[in-house]
GULUM-368363 format. One record per residue (C-alpha): residue in one letter; x, y, z. Coordinates in steps of 0.05 Angstrom, whole numbers, padded with zeros to 5 digits, always signed. Layout:
# GULUM-368363
AXYZ...
This chain:
# GULUM-368363
M+00000+00000+00000R+00021+00071-00015S+00039+00112+00045M+00012+00181+00057S+00077+00211+00038D+00077+00174-00028E+00008+00200-00045F+00028+00269-00025E+00088+00265-00072V+00045+00241-00130G-00004+00298-00118H+00054+00347-00115E+00081+00322-00183M+00012+00324-00215D+00001+00395-00191R+00069+00416-00218A+00054+00384-00286L-00012+00418-00289R+00018+00485-00271A+00071+00474-00327A+00017+00456-00378V-00025+00517-00360T+00036+00563-00362G+00057+00534-00429L-00014+00543-00457A-00016+00614-00431Q+00051+00629-00464I+00026+00600-00530M-00038+00641-00525E+00004+00703-00508R+00049+00693-00566T-00009+00681-00612A-00045+00744-00586R+00020+00784-00593R+00029+00759-00664S-00042+00777-00682A-00034+00845-00648D+00031+00857-00686E-00004+00840-00751S-00062+00885-00734R-00017+00942-00714A+00024+00934-00778A-00040+00934-00819A-00068+00993-00782A-00001+01030-00792E-00003+01017-00867A-00075+01041-00870R-00057+01103-00832Q+00001+01118-00879E-00041+01108-00940W-00095+01154-00915L-00047+01208-00894A-00011+01202-00962H-00077+01213-00998R-00092+01273-00951D-00024+01303-00965A-00030+01293-01040A-00098+01330-01040R-00066+01387-00998Q-00011+01394-01050Q-00064+01408-01102Y-00104+01462-01066V-00056+01495-01016P-00019+01535-01069W-00084+01566-01090L-00096+01594-01020Q-00041+01645-01030P-00060+01717-01046G-00071+01730-01120A-00068+01656-01140V-00142+01652-01155E-00151+01722-01183K-00093+01717-01232T-00117+01654-01267D-00177+01625-01303G-00240+01612-01261R-00247+01540-01288Q-00176+01523-01264A-00189+01551-01197S-00256+01513-01193R-00219+01449-01208V-00179+01459-01147W-00240+01477-01106A-00269+01409-01124V-00209+01374-01096A-00216+01412-01029A-00292+01398-01028G-00278+01324-01034W-00238+01326-00968S-00279+01377-00931T-00312+01328-00884M-00246+01293-00866D-00194+01349-00863P-00202+01416-00827L-00152+01449-00876A-00193+01425-00935K-00257+01451-00904A-00228+01520-00894A-00197+01518-00963E-00265+01500-00996E-00300+01558-00962Q-00243+01608-00978L-00236+01586-01051A-00311+01588-01061D-00317+01660-01036R-00256+01683-01078I-00277+01648-01141K-00349+01676-01136Q-00322+01746-01123A-00272+01742-01179F-00313+01708-01233G-00385+01718-01213E-00403+01645-01206H-00399+01593-01153P-00346+01541-01169S-00399+01486-01171V-00423+01521-01233L-00355+01535-01264V-00329+01465-01251Q-00370+01436-01308Q-00324+01473-01357T-00259+01450-01328D-00213+01389-01322L-00212+01363-01252A-00159+01309-01263A-00100+01352-01282L-00054+01375-01226P-00060+01447-01206E+00015+01461-01206Q+00010+01460-01282T-00021+01529-01278Q+00000+01553-01208V+00016+01626-01198P+00086+01637-01170T+00084+01663-01099V+00136+01707-01067L+00131+01709-00990T+00159+01759-00940M+00193+01732-00878Q+00133+01752-00837E+00087+01712-00883A+00133+01652-00881L+00133+01651-00805G+00058+01656-00804L+00052+01596-00850A+00102+01558-00806Q+00064+01576-00743E-00002+01551-00773H+00019+01490-00814A+00086+01464-00789P+00085+01391-00772F+00099+01372-00701Y+00171+01353-00714Y+00190+01417-00753R+00221+01468-00705A+00266+01510-00749H+00222+01571-00739T+00212+01568-00664D+00280+01598-00645L+00277+01657-00693T+00265+01729-00670P+00190+01746-00669R+00177+01786-00733D+00122+01830-00704Q+00175+01869-00665L+00215+01886-00726S+00211+01943-00776P+00184+01931-00847A+00257+01919-00866G+00253+01858-00823D+00211+01825-00878L+00277+01802-00908P+00317+01745-00879S+00375+01767-00836S+00410+01702-00823P+00422+01635-00856A+00371+01603-00809E+00319+01653-00831E+00338+01642-00905R+00326+01568-00895V+00258+01578-00862L+00238+01626-00917A+00258+01578-00971D+00221+01520-00937W+00155+01557-00932Q+00163+01590-01000T+00164+01519-01028Y+00103+01501-00985A+00063+01561-01012Q+00078+01540-01083T+00071+01463-01079G+00033+01449-01015A+00090+01409-00983L+00157+01424-00951P+00220+01403-00988D+00240+01331-00976R+00308+01346-00949S+00280+01397-00900R+00229+01347-00874W+00283+01293-00867E+00329+01339-00830A+00273+01363-00784W+00257+01291-00767A+00331+01276-00753A+00332+01334-00706Y+00267+01314-00672T+00294+01244-00659G+00361+01270-00633R+00403+01248-00692A+00420+01318-00719D+00493+01310-00703D+00496+01248-00745F+00480+01289-00805D+00525+01349-00794P+00546+01369-00863E+00619+01371-00842Q+00617+01296-00830W+00593+01283-00900R+00648+01316-00941T+00690+01278-00989T+00767+01278-00991T+00762+01337-01040G+00721+01377-00990E+00655+01371-01028L+00591+01352-00993D+00566+01284-01010H+00493+01303-01018E+00473+01236-01048S+00498+01193-00991R+00472+01241-00938D+00405+01246-00968A+00400+01169-00973A+00416+01163-00899L+00367+01216-00881E+00312+01183-00922R+00325+01116-00888L+00317+01148-00819W+00253+01181-00843D+00225+01115-00869E+00243+01081-00801G+00200+01132-00765S+00139+01126-00809E+00096+01089-00757E+00112+01135-00699R+00102+01196-00743G+00037+01170-00772L+00008+01159-00703R+00027+01228-00680D+00004+01261-00745L-00064+01226-00741E-00071+01247-00668E-00060+01319-00685H-00107+01314-00744Q-00163+01288-00699V-00150+01345-00649A-00155+01394-00706M-00222+01362-00728T-00249+01367-00659A-00228+01440-00655A-00262+01454-00720G-00327+01423-00696M-00321+01364-00745G-00322+01307-00694Q-00273+01251-00692L-00247+01216-00754R-00259+01149-00721T-00334+01164-00720Q-00337+01199-00786V-00362+01136-00820A-00414+01097-00782A-00400+01027-00759A-00421+00971-00805P-00493+00950-00788P-00511+00876-00782A-00508+00840-00850A-00578+00814-00839D-00605+00880-00864P-00575+00887-00935E-00604+00957-00942Q-00561+00981-00884V-00497+00945-00906P-00443+00998-00924A-00432+01005-00999W-00358+00987-00990V-00378+00919-00963R-00427+00905-01017L-00385+00928-01075V-00327+00880-01059D-00370+00830-01095E-00352+00837-01170R-00425+00829-01192E-00448+00886-01146F-00388+00927-01169S-00403+00917-01244A-00475+00939-01232A-00458+01000-01191S-00453+01070-01219Q-00390+01111-01220Q-00416+01155-01165E-00431+01095-01120I-00363+01065-01130S-00325+01129-01118Q-00364+01144-01054A-00356+01072-01029W-00281+01075-01038R-00274+01141-01003D-00316+01115-00942A-00274+01052-00939R-00209+01091-00941S-00234+01137-00887R-00254+01081-00840A-00188+01044-00853A-00151+01105-00826S-00183+01090-00758G-00153+01020-00757D-00212+00980-00785L-00179+00921-00820A-00244+00902-00856A-00247+00971-00886Q-00174+00969-00903A-00183+00903-00941A-00246+00930-00976A-00209+00995-00997T-00151+00952-01025Q-00199+00906-01062L-00239+00965-01090S-00175+00997-01113E-00155+00935-01151Q-00224+00928-01183I-00222+01001-01206R-00153+00992-01235K-00173+00928-01269K-00238+00954-01299H-00217+01025-01316G-00141+01025-01319I-00133+01084-01273N-00119+01094-01198P-00177+01107-01150D-00159+01180-01139E-00167+01193-01212Y-00231+01153-01215V-00263+01194-01159I-00244+01259-01194G-00268+01229-01259A-00335+01216-01229L-00344+01288-01207T-00320+01310-01276E-00367+01265-01314R-00425+01289-01271A-00406+01361-01285A-00396+01348-01359N-00465+01316-01363N-00495+01374-01328A-00460+01421-01377E-00486+01381-01438N-00556+01381-01410A-00553+01456-01398R-00527+01465-01470K-00583+01423-01498A-00635+01462-01457A-00606+01528-01482D-00608+01503-01552K-00680+01480-01545A-00700+01546-01515R-00665+01585-01571R-00699+01543-01626A-00768+01552-01592Q-00756+01626-01590E-00736+01628-01663A-00797+01587-01682A-00843+01634-01645Q-00818+01696-01681P-00845+01715-01749I-00795+01712-01806T-00783+01781-01835P-00735+01805-01887T-00690+01834-01832R-00679+01765-01805V-00658+01733-01871I-00588+01706-01864P-00547+01690-01925G-00526+01617-01924P-00559+01549-01928T-00630+01546-01956Q-00687+01513-01917E-00675+01450-01957Q-00601+01449-01938G-00616+01459-01865R-00634+01514-01815S-00581+01566-01798T-00548+01550-01731S-00526+01621-01716P-00544+01635-01644A-00596+01687-01626P-00570+01749-01591Q-00603+01730-01523V-00567+01661-01518T-00494+01649-01533V-00475+01576-01541P-00399+01569-01558G-00384+01522-01615E-00458+01510-01633A-00447+01530-01705Y-00405+01467-01715A-00452+01421-01679T-00501+01409-01736A-00455+01424-01796P-00403+01376-01825L-00337+01383-01790T-00290+01422-01835R-00215+01417-01837E-00209+01485-01807R-00250+01465-01747V-00208+01402-01738L-00145+01445-01738E-00177+01491-01687L-00193+01435-01640N-00123+01407-01650R-00094+01473-01629V-00135+01472-01564A-00114+01400-01552Q-00041+01415-01565D-00044+01473-01515Y-00074+01427-01464F-00021+01372-01475S+00037+01422-01473G+00007+01453-01410N+00018+01385-01376M+00094+01388-01391R+00117+01430-01333P+00184+01408-01301G+00177+01347-01259T+00112+01322-01291T+00104+01252-01318G+00107+01272-01391Q+00165+01321-01384R+00207+01267-01345Y+00194+01216-01399F+00216+01260-01456V+00278+01284-01419D+00298+01215-01394R+00292+01187-01465L+00316+01243-01508G+00354+01292-01463E+00342+01362-01437G+00348+01393-01506V+00284+01362-01530V+00240+01409-01488D+00268+01469-01524G+00262+01438-01593P+00213+01456-01649W+00168+01396-01637A+00098+01399-01609L+00106+01356-01545G+00059+01345-01490Y+00027+01295-01443A-00045+01265-01440P-00057+01248-01367P-00095+01185-01345G-00169+01190-01334W-00228+01185-01379T-00251+01254-01397N-00195+01303-01382L-00186+01328-01454T-00258+01318-01470N-00282+01365-01414H-00226+01415-01434L-00251+01418-01505K-00323+01425-01481G-00300+01484-01439H-00277+01513-01506G-00346+01504-01538A-00335+01435-01572S-00394+01387-01576D-00390+01312-01570E-00398+01303-01644E-00341+01351-01659I-00293+01317-01610L-00309+01249-01642A-00300+01275-01714A-00235+01310-01695G-00206+01244-01671L-00196+01270-01600G-00249+01225-01567R-00287+01162-01577R-00350+01128-01552S-00344+01087-01489S-00384+01023-01476K-00433+01065-01437G-00444+01111-01497N-00410+01174-01470V-00352+01208-01502I-00282+01195-01470D-00213+01215-01488Y-00179+01180-01547F-00108+01190-01515R-00098+01175-01442D-00032+01170-01402R+00010+01180-01464A+00069+01221-01484M+00042+01264-01539I+00075+01288-01603G+00038+01333-01652V+00043+01319-01727R+00049+01384-01769D+00034+01393-01842R+00076+01436-01890D+00040+01499-01864G+00059+01483-01793D-00011+01466-01769V-00020+01407-01721V-00062+01358-01762G-00056+01297-01716F-00020+01265-01659V+00024+01207-01640G+00016+01179-01569R+00067+01134-01533D+00036+01094-01477L+00064+01107-01407S+00014+01065-01367G+00054+01000-01373D-00011+00964-01388Q+00008+00904-01432R-00060+00908-01466A-00050+00980-01490P-00015+00992-01556K+00054+01022-01548Y+00039+01076-01601T-00027+01105-01623N-00038+01153-01681S-00097+01199-01692P-00152+01166-01731T-00170+01192-01800T-00203+01260-01799A-00217+01318-01846A-00146+01344-01831F-00107+01279-01822T-00095+01216-01864K-00038+01174-01838S-00008+01158-01906E-00006+01230-01929H+00036+01261-01874V+00110+01253-01854F+00129+01270-01783G+00188+01317-01776L+00188+01348-01845A+00156+01413-01818E+00209+01417-01765A+00269+01401-01809P+00315+01461-01822E+00321+01482-01894G+00380+01447-01928A+00385+01394-01875R+00401+01322-01896I+00336+01284-01889V+00342+01218-01851R+00282+01171-01855T+00271+01133-01788E+00217+01086-01765G+00183+01127-01710A+00174+01196-01684F+00221+01187-01625D+00275+01161-01672A+00264+01221-01717I+00271+01269-01658A+00334+01234-01634T+00364+01237-01702S+00350+01312-01708L+00380+01325-01641A+00444+01286-01661G+00444+01321-01728D+00449+01391-01696G+00416+01424-01755E+00457+01388-01809A+00413+01327-01809A+00338+01320-01793G+00300+01257-01776V+00232+01244-01808A+00183+01186-01801P+00124+01162-01840M+00061+01150-01798G+00073+01076-01800T+00125+01025-01825A+00110+01028-01900M+00125+01092-01939S+00068+01113-01987A+00080+01145-02054T+00055+01211-02026Q+00103+01208-01969A+00161+01188-02014S+00146+01248-02058Q+00146+01295-01997I+00212+01266-01973A+00245+01267-02043N+00226+01340-02050R+00271+01355-01991A+00328+01313-02016V+00399+01345-02013D+00437+01334-02078G+00386+01283-02098R+00401+01240-02036V+00358+01217-01977W+00385+01174-01920L+00351+01112-01891A+00361+01094-01819N+00310+01038-01810D+00322+00986-01756N+00370+00930-01774D+00320+00873-01762A+00283+00836-01814A+00225+00886-01814G+00273+00945-01820Q+00309+00913-01879M+00244+00901-01915A+00225+00974-01901T+00291+00996-01930E+00280+00958-01995Q+00209+00986-02002D+00235+01056-01987Y+00291+01049-02036F+00247+01036-02097A+00192+01085-02072L+00244+01140-02069A+00277+01119-02134Q+00210+01128-02171Q+00213+01201-02143G+00282+01211-02171A+00318+01207-02104Q+00380+01163-02086A+00374+01127-02021R+00434+01119-01977H+00440+01070-01918V+00458+01094-01848V+00481+01042-01798V+00459+01069-01729P+00492+01044-01665E+00446+00995-01629G+00404+00994-01692D+00354+01044-01664P+00366+01119-01666A+00327+01134-01602E+00364+01080-01562A+00430+01101-01593W+00419+01174-01575Q+00399+01155-01504H+00460+01110-01491Y+00513+01131-01541P+00502+01204-01560G+00573+01214-01583L+00569+01158-01633M+00502+01184-01659R+00532+01253-01669S+00591+01221-01706T+00543+01181-01750M+00502+01241-01769S+00565+01280-01785T+00590+01228-01834L+00527+01218-01875D+00563+01235-01940D+00603+01172-01933A+00542+01126-01926P+00537+01072-01980S+00479+01064-02026A+00419+01029-01996A+00419+00986-02058E+00470+00943-02021V+00418+00928-01968V+00368+00908-02022V+00416+00859-02054D+00442+00833-01987R+00371+00820-01965Y+00357+00777-02027L+00422+00739-02017M+00407+00723-01945T+00335+00704-01959N+00350+00660-02020G+00420+00638-01998E+00403+00564-01994A+00369+00562-02062L+00426+00601-02094A+00478+00552-02064S+00440+00494-02094R+00441+00526-02163D+00367+00536-02164R+00352+00568-02232D+00293+00611-02206A+00334+00639-02150R+00391+00655-02197S+00345+00689-02246G+00312+00728-02190L+00380+00753-02167N+00398+00775-02238D+00333+00810-02246L+00340+00848-02180V+00411+00869-02195A+00388+00895-02263R+00330+00931-02231V+00374+00962-02176T+00432+00982-02221A+00383+01017-02268T+00366+01066-02211L+00438+01084-02196D+00466+01147-02227D+00539+01126-02221P+00557+01073-02273I+00619+01052-02233E+00576+01041-02171A+00527+01002-02213R+00581+00956-02241L+00614+00944-02175L+00548+00925-02143A+00534+00875-02199E+00603+00844-02192E+00596+00840-02116A+00529+00805-02124E+00559+00754-02171R+00619+00744-02126R+00574+00731-02066R+00531+00682-02106R+00594+00641-02128E+00618+00643-02056L+00553+00611-02034V+00560+00557-02087D+00632+00543-02068Q+00616+00539-01994A+00560+00489-02007A+00605+00446-02049T+00661+00446-01997A+00611+00427-01943Q+00584+00370-01988A+00654+00343-02003S+00675+00345-01931S+00611+00307-01912T+00625+00255-01966K+00697+00243-01943T+00674+00234-01872N+00622+00183-01892E+00673+00143-01933V+00724+00140-01877V+00672+00118-01828S+00643+00064-01875A+00709+00037-01905D+00732-00035-01892P+00796-00033-01850T+00826-00088-01893E+00824-00045-01955G+00855+00019-01974R+00821+00077-02008D+00785+00064-02073G+00778-00009-02051R+00852-00025-02065P+00891-00072-02019P+00934-00035-01969H+01002-00053-02001V+00978-00026-02068E+00956+00038-02032E+01025+00046-02000R+01060+00037-02069L+01017+00091-02099G+01033+00141-02043E+00989+00196-02013H+00999+00239-02075S+00955+00192-02116H+00893+00225-02084S+00889+00298-02104T+00886+00349-02047S+00850+00399-02092E+00776+00415-02081P+00730+00366-02117T+00703+00389-02184Q+00631+00401-02199P+00590+00385-02261Y+00604+00441-02311N+00550+00493-02316R+00558+00544-02372A+00514+00596-02339D+00551+00593-02272S+00619+00600-02309S+00599+00661-02349D+00601+00734-02332L+00529+00754-02345T+00534+00827-02323N+00550+00855-02390V+00508+00812-02437S+00440+00824-02465P+00378+00798-02429Q+00366+00750-02487A+00437+00721-02483R+00432+00715-02408E+00366+00678-02414A+00395+00631-02467R+00458+00615-02424V+00417+00602-02361G+00369+00556-02400S+00424+00514-02431G+00473+00518-02372H+00469+00448-02344G+00504+00394-02384F+00530+00442-02436A+00598+00418-02465M+00659+00447-02432S+00705+00486-02478T+00772+00456-02494K+00809+00512-02459D+00767+00505-02397A+00777+00430-02396I+00853+00437-02402E+00855+00488-02346Q+00814+00442-02301A+00858+00382-02316A+00921+00423-02302N+00892+00448-02236G+00874+00377-02216H+00946+00353-02226K+00981+00409-02190G+01033+00383-02138L+01033+00311-02162A+01103+00277-02157A+01134+00235-02213R+01123+00160-02205P+01183+00112-02208D+01184+00056-02259R+01159-00009-02226G+01195-00066-02263G+01178-00045-02333Q+01107-00038-02315A+01074+00026-02336P+01065+00070-02275R+00992+00077-02253R+00967+00148-02253G+00930+00175-02194R+00859+00194-02206S+00817+00247-02175R+00747+00223-02159S+00689+00271-02174K+00644+00280-02116
């Protein structure tokens, strides 16, 4: 039996085991909870950062317009566009709320209309800095902005002398510290954000790391400040503090909302009701379902995404997931980011309102005209009643562009709309914008100051469309001008979206069409898009670059507009690149290019691939028909734009030596030899005849008879070389097969080994094996008549060899043979060369 002490010991062990199990379970649960909390904290931090980034991006759009004179010195539609951005954030950001009210008052005072009315004539998607008014601050104004808008970690202004105690002369900075503060807030006033380096340095000082970034510690051995390495280190420190900074920033934002009577951001969007009542489920929950998303309107989708994004900022993981999902669905379906989609929704609504207002005004005008009796004083020269009613507006109602809405679109009207579009595209080319960066990165700084009509079509559905409507264009005109197209919903949207734009000019310098290079990265989008056919533009009738080419410059034909611009930049006025609107050159385009030929010459710089060589051949004969000689330019990398980007020195050298370029006829002949090399090597009669015909056709276009003769001789030499190479390869293959298949007990030619030894190695000729004689192959056909050439080709195979040729062949076959010694009165056996 167990003693009491034994039972006590067992109980003690069981208790200890139970305690260990409970402790272990608690630790596991604690680790799981900690991991879950970490994941939730990381997700919430990411949501906060995303929300704050969107808020700051919006501020960068409307803050510059809050400065004195910014609204009053510009167009009311542009200011209304910025007001719409502030209005979109007015329930979530006190600064946006104040900006909305201030901008509305200033716009109404300056232009006589509330911005909600003017916004229907503007483009909401473009960034406001494209038309911002430069602002010059005094020191007093800079300190005022810093006091009101400085982030919590920025303290550069706190130690400066109070400016209200200084004289008016104190409006100028009096120390390097003041100069730095003035520069920082000057940038804020113009862009809505402090300079990156200033924010990074302020954060380093806030975290106690300022000494680590003392400029003296970042100087190189030559004494120069290593800005790149210092900035990289500052940015890393900035990124490491993103979570801490986001928390503090959001806290201050919520304090500001409370002070402004806007409530807390956390309660700005109501909590999600139970799913049992589908009518009360938030839209951002419902629209995650793709079927619901497809059926929803643009307004519903944009509002749902904004609500989900706002709730995600308070740490709601479900809202964060919904905002992310909705973002992906918007990108997938519409090809733009959600911010642009939201702005596009407002824009489309405004555009529809404008179109409805225009139609109502037109209906009222027509009713007024119909009610008035027709008197001789109202007879307007022009179309008869059978041809259509005059569309001249009545004096009481002015409808811009209405005269074009019911009449066929003329070439002049297309050119007018193209000018408006080009002004819009070029307005998006301010320094640092997407389009400007692309052109500069690919073609260099000089391209911006060149003669070309460059620009950028931003992403979004109706940016240009609304801009054109603001200038009086109707939907029908926009479509007929090739600047818009019908969407699947039936409304008119932009033809060019998120593209680097290049205008195509005619000989009079008018922009007749456009070329757009895709910048979206979408694999489904064509890389290049040309304007469709309009009353002013037909692709096969225009050559890009001719209008910009200096008089007397050597004309270099390239494959695309970017290649043409790169060639012109490298040519430095001596050479100018041009490009047909497509790969093939039409007769009209060839005529235009030939008319600009220098000394009867035009240079071809097509790519060196198969398609480029085919284009060179087509161009050669097209230009020859116009009386121009085509020369061939070998460009580094085979692509002028790539060569100019990576090897500008070589491109300049190539353009400076164009006079040394060979005839493009060589490319034409080379292409035939490469394409038909196998047939020529096997003595195919059709291939040989085709080569002769091509050579005759090409040489007939050359002005220089010596050049023509040399080209013909080179073509014949290359053909014979192909034949010889094929024969050599065949002989080598035959010898190899004989060696492999021979009986080791026999010598060559089936002789016993001892007979082989007596004959010696010289009994087998080391010369190349002879081929069956062919009269056509052995004749020079370059200087004979077509009839004689045809006769020789037709009777070539099996024609008897002349005595002279037979003697020469026999002599060549016996070269290097040694004399045979007499073998016991027997006649020496002669070595024989076997034909192969």
